[in-house]
C-alpha positions as CSV (number, residue, x, y, z in Angstrom):
1,M,46.9,-15.0,-36.6
2,T,47.3,-14.8,-32.8
3,D,45.3,-17.5,-30.9
4,Y,43.9,-15.1,-28.3
5,R,42.7,-17.9,-26.0
6,A,46.0,-19.3,-25.8
7,L,47.6,-16.0,-25.2
8,L,45.0,-15.2,-22.5
9,A,45.9,-18.5,-20.6
10,Q,49.6,-17.1,-20.7
11,L,48.6,-14.0,-19.0
12,A,46.0,-15.1,-16.7
13,I,48.5,-15.8,-13.8
14,P,48.7,-14.2,-10.3
15,R,50.9,-11.0,-11.3
16,L,50.8,-9.0,-8.2
17,V,53.4,-6.1,-8.8
18,G,56.8,-7.0,-8.1
19,S,56.2,-10.8,-8.7
20,R,58.2,-13.1,-11.0
21,N,54.9,-14.0,-12.6
22,H,54.6,-10.1,-13.2
23,T,57.9,-9.8,-14.5
24,E,57.3,-12.6,-16.8
25,V,53.9,-11.1,-18.2
26,R,55.5,-7.8,-18.8
27,G,58.0,-9.6,-21.1
28,M,55.3,-11.3,-23.0
29,L,53.8,-8.2,-23.4
30,T,56.7,-6.3,-24.8
31,G,57.1,-9.2,-27.4
32,E,53.4,-9.0,-28.6
33,L,53.7,-5.3,-29.2
34,A,57.3,-5.6,-30.8
35,A,55.8,-8.3,-33.1
36,R,53.2,-5.4,-34.0
37,G,56.0,-3.1,-35.1
38,F,55.7,-1.0,-31.9
39,V,58.8,0.4,-30.0
40,V,57.9,0.0,-26.2
41,L,59.2,2.3,-23.7
42,E,59.0,1.7,-20.0
43,Q,58.0,4.1,-17.1
44,R,59.4,3.2,-13.8
45,F,58.0,3.9,-10.5
46,A,58.1,2.9,-6.8
47,A,54.6,1.1,-6.4
48,S,53.6,1.3,-2.6
49,P,50.2,0.2,-1.6
50,R,47.8,3.0,-0.7
51,A,45.4,2.8,2.2
52,P,43.0,0.8,2.5
53,L,45.1,-1.6,0.9
54,W,47.7,-3.3,2.9
55,G,49.9,-6.5,3.2
56,R,52.2,-5.7,0.4
57,K,55.6,-4.5,0.2
58,P,56.4,-1.5,-1.8
59,A,57.9,-3.0,-5.2
60,E,58.9,-1.5,-8.5
61,G,56.1,-0.8,-11.3
62,V,56.7,-0.7,-14.8
63,N,54.2,1.4,-17.3
64,L,54.6,0.1,-20.8
65,I,54.2,2.6,-23.5
66,G,53.8,1.5,-27.1
67,V,54.3,3.8,-30.3
68,R,54.8,2.9,-33.9
69,P,58.2,4.7,-35.1
70,R,57.9,8.1,-36.6
71,A,53.9,8.1,-36.3
72,R,51.6,10.8,-34.5
73,V,49.6,9.1,-31.9
74,T,45.9,10.6,-31.8
75,A,44.3,7.8,-29.7
76,W,45.6,5.2,-26.8
77,L,44.4,1.9,-25.9
78,A,44.9,1.0,-22.4
79,A,44.6,-1.7,-20.0
80,H,46.0,-2.7,-16.9
81,Y,48.6,-5.9,-16.7
82,D,48.4,-6.4,-13.0
83,S,46.2,-8.4,-10.9
84,K,45.5,-8.8,-6.9
85,G,43.8,-11.3,-4.8
86,Q,42.0,-10.4,-2.0
87,P,39.9,-12.3,0.8
88,M,36.7,-11.1,-0.5
89,S,35.4,-10.7,-3.8
90,M,34.8,-7.2,-5.7
91,A,31.1,-7.8,-5.1
92,G,31.6,-8.5,-1.2
93,R,33.4,-5.6,-1.0
94,L,31.0,-3.5,-2.7
95,L,28.4,-4.5,-0.3
96,L,30.2,-4.3,3.2
97,A,31.4,-0.4,1.7
98,A,27.7,0.1,1.3
99,A,26.7,-1.3,4.6
100,C,29.4,0.9,6.5
101,A,27.9,3.7,4.8
102,V,24.0,3.0,5.5
103,S,25.3,2.4,9.4
104,L,27.4,5.7,9.6
105,V,24.2,7.5,8.5
106,V,22.1,5.8,11.1
107,A,24.6,6.3,13.5
108,L,25.0,10.0,12.8
109,G,21.3,10.6,13.0
110,I,21.1,8.8,16.4
111,V,24.1,10.9,18.0
112,A,22.5,14.1,16.5
113,A,19.4,13.4,18.2
114,G,21.0,13.1,21.4
115,G,21.7,9.3,21.6
116,P,24.7,8.1,23.0
117,L,28.2,7.9,21.3
118,V,28.2,4.0,21.3
119,A,25.8,4.3,18.5
120,L,28.5,4.5,16.2
121,A,30.1,1.3,17.4
122,P,28.5,-0.9,15.0
123,T,30.0,1.2,12.1
124,A,33.8,1.1,13.7
125,A,32.9,-2.8,13.8
126,L,32.3,-2.7,10.1
127,G,34.8,-0.4,9.3
128,A,37.9,-2.4,10.9
129,L,36.2,-5.6,9.2
130,F,36.3,-3.6,6.1
131,L,40.1,-2.7,6.3
132,G,40.7,-6.3,7.5
133,L,39.6,-7.7,4.2
134,S,41.5,-5.2,2.2
135,R,44.6,-7.4,2.7
136,V,46.3,-7.8,-0.9
137,T,47.3,-11.3,-1.8
138,E,48.9,-13.1,-5.0
139,R,45.9,-15.4,-5.1
140,S,43.8,-14.5,-8.0
141,P,44.9,-15.1,-11.7
142,G,43.0,-12.0,-12.8
143,A,41.7,-13.3,-16.1
144,V,38.7,-11.0,-16.4
145,D,40.4,-8.6,-14.4
146,N,42.6,-7.6,-16.5
147,A,44.0,-10.2,-18.6
148,V,41.3,-9.8,-20.8
149,G,41.3,-6.1,-21.2
150,V,45.1,-6.7,-22.5
151,V,44.0,-9.4,-24.9
152,T,41.4,-6.8,-26.2
153,V,43.7,-3.9,-26.8
154,L,46.1,-6.4,-29.0
155,R,42.8,-7.6,-30.5
156,A,41.6,-4.0,-31.5
157,L,45.3,-3.4,-33.1
158,D,44.9,-6.3,-35.0
159,A,41.7,-5.2,-36.5
160,L,43.1,-1.6,-37.4
161,P,45.4,-0.7,-40.5
162,P,49.2,-1.0,-39.5
163,D,49.3,2.9,-40.2
164,A,46.5,3.6,-37.9
165,P,47.6,6.6,-35.6
166,V,47.0,4.7,-32.4
167,G,49.7,4.1,-29.2
168,V,49.2,1.2,-26.3
169,I,49.9,2.4,-22.8
170,F,49.3,-1.2,-20.4
171,P,49.7,0.6,-17.4
172,D,50.6,-0.8,-14.2
173,A,50.0,-1.2,-10.2
174,E,46.6,-0.2,-10.9
175,E,45.1,-2.7,-8.5
176,L,47.5,-0.8,-5.8
177,G,45.5,2.6,-6.3
178,L,45.9,3.6,-10.0
179,L,49.6,4.1,-9.3
180,G,51.0,3.7,-12.8
181,A,48.2,5.7,-14.7
182,G,48.7,8.5,-12.2
183,V,52.6,8.6,-12.6
184,L,52.2,8.8,-16.6
185,A,49.2,11.3,-16.7
186,R,51.5,13.5,-14.1
187,Q,55.0,13.2,-15.8
188,R,54.0,12.2,-19.3
189,A,51.0,14.2,-19.8
190,N,52.4,15.6,-23.0
191,L,51.7,11.9,-24.5
192,L,48.2,12.2,-23.7
193,R,47.5,16.0,-24.6
194,D,44.8,16.2,-27.4
195,T,44.4,12.5,-27.6
196,V,41.4,10.2,-27.1
197,V,42.3,7.1,-24.3
198,V,40.1,4.0,-24.4
199,N,40.7,2.3,-21.2
200,F,39.4,-1.6,-21.2
201,D,39.0,-2.9,-17.6
202,G,37.0,-6.4,-17.2
203,L,35.3,-7.9,-20.3
204,D,33.3,-10.9,-19.6
205,D,31.9,-12.6,-21.7
206,H,28.3,-12.0,-20.5
207,G,26.4,-9.1,-19.3
208,A,25.9,-5.6,-20.2
209,T,28.7,-3.5,-21.8
210,I,29.3,-0.1,-20.1
211,A,30.9,2.9,-21.3
212,L,32.2,4.6,-18.1
213,V,32.5,8.3,-19.5
214,H,35.4,10.5,-17.7
215,R,35.8,13.0,-20.3
216,P,33.2,13.4,-23.2
217,G,33.8,14.1,-26.8
218,P,32.4,13.2,-30.1
219,I,35.1,10.5,-30.7
220,V,34.1,8.8,-27.4
221,D,30.2,9.4,-28.5
222,R,31.0,7.4,-31.5
223,L,32.6,4.3,-29.4
224,V,29.9,4.2,-27.0
225,A,27.5,4.0,-30.3
226,A,29.3,1.5,-31.7
227,L,29.5,-0.6,-29.0
228,G,25.7,0.0,-28.0
229,A,27.0,0.4,-24.5
230,R,25.2,1.9,-21.3
231,R,26.7,5.2,-20.9
232,R,27.7,6.0,-17.4
233,R,29.6,9.3,-15.8
234,A,29.7,7.3,-12.4
235,W,30.4,3.7,-11.5
236,P,31.3,2.0,-7.9
237,V,34.7,1.1,-9.5
238,I,38.2,2.7,-9.5
239,V,39.6,2.5,-12.9
240,D,42.6,3.9,-14.5
241,G,40.5,6.1,-16.9
242,I,39.9,8.2,-13.8
243,A,43.6,9.2,-13.8
244,F,44.2,9.6,-17.5
245,A,41.1,11.9,-17.9
246,R,43.1,14.3,-16.0
247,A,45.6,14.7,-19.0
248,A,43.5,13.5,-22.4
249,R,41.2,15.2,-24.4
250,E,38.8,12.5,-24.2
251,C,38.5,9.2,-22.3
252,V,36.2,6.5,-21.8
253,T,36.6,3.3,-19.8
254,I,35.0,0.1,-21.6
255,M,33.7,-2.7,-19.0
256,R,31.2,-5.9,-19.8
257,G,29.8,-8.0,-17.1
258,D,27.1,-8.4,-14.4
259,W,27.0,-9.0,-10.5
260,G,28.2,-12.5,-11.2
261,T,31.3,-11.1,-12.7
262,A,31.8,-8.8,-9.7
263,R,31.7,-12.0,-7.7
264,V,34.8,-13.7,-9.2
265,V,36.8,-10.7,-9.4
266,H,40.1,-10.6,-7.0
267,T,39.2,-14.5,-6.2
268,P,40.9,-17.3,-7.2
269,R,37.9,-18.0,-9.4
270,D,38.8,-15.3,-11.9
271,T,40.4,-18.2,-14.1
272,A,40.7,-18.0,-18.0
273,D,39.0,-21.2,-18.1
274,R,35.6,-19.3,-17.6
275,L,36.0,-17.0,-20.4
276,T,35.2,-17.7,-24.5
277,L,36.5,-14.4,-25.2
278,E,33.4,-13.6,-26.9
279,G,33.1,-10.3,-25.1
280,S,36.6,-9.4,-25.6
281,R,35.6,-10.1,-29.6
282,D,32.9,-8.1,-29.8
283,V,34.6,-4.8,-27.8
284,A,37.6,-5.0,-30.1
285,A,35.8,-5.2,-33.2
286,A,33.6,-2.3,-32.3
287,V,36.3,-0.2,-31.0
288,A,38.6,-0.8,-34.1
289,R,35.6,0.1,-36.2
290,A,34.7,3.5,-34.7
291,L,38.6,4.4,-34.4
292,A,38.9,3.4,-38.4
293,E,35.9,5.9,-39.1
294,S,37.0,8.6,-36.9
295,S,40.4,8.5,-38.7
296,S,39.4,8.3,-42.0
297,G,36.4,11.2,-41.2
């Protein structure tokens, strides 16, 4: 039986794309999938940070794709395995982005009414601050974002029958702008066609469970009901489900947390020891149950 907390502790180490820890975590995940009877394919690609991210040189990203021999996949369980740190938490960046937007609206209103162009100065200053705080670092262990998502994929697999028509995608470089998921959706769209993608990203022990529905359908509806999740079509986050939805028949990202979660994401405080994995356990069980019912039905 897998000790999921011990596995989380092994995975929750700073693992920015191209780092030594990143390579070690990829090896661990390959071993975990192989132990569950999966053949693991690697998809390599160039991973260069997109604006407004900066402070990281180009590296090689590697998507992991797990399939069971001679099995037809109808549903994919996905969770990105890279992490990043930044000088400000996700919560802080969301507040700063909102301040930039409000400042811009006010400044444009002043200018449109005949006011001086200098009214745009506060907006420019806030924008410069936002860019300055977009520097990528290796200081966050990335437990809730997104080692716990990876653990949830494995936990859901373990709750499903061995012959369940389910595959696994561990996309890389999500933190650099959904690079891995985007490459997979473009270059291997055939893998996603006529399938359901269930993406896990940021599952805390507390807070509301959120189903960010990128492409709706009957199986996604069943998943949302099984989770008792709050259904959303839009949310102020950027997740791999956005890219997967371009090629999949149905696609949803499952998240769980609150404002306190956002305050630790991308910071050194995002550690494994603050998690009990209660959220991961509940979400994995509900997803496995809904997928099993969908397959049997």
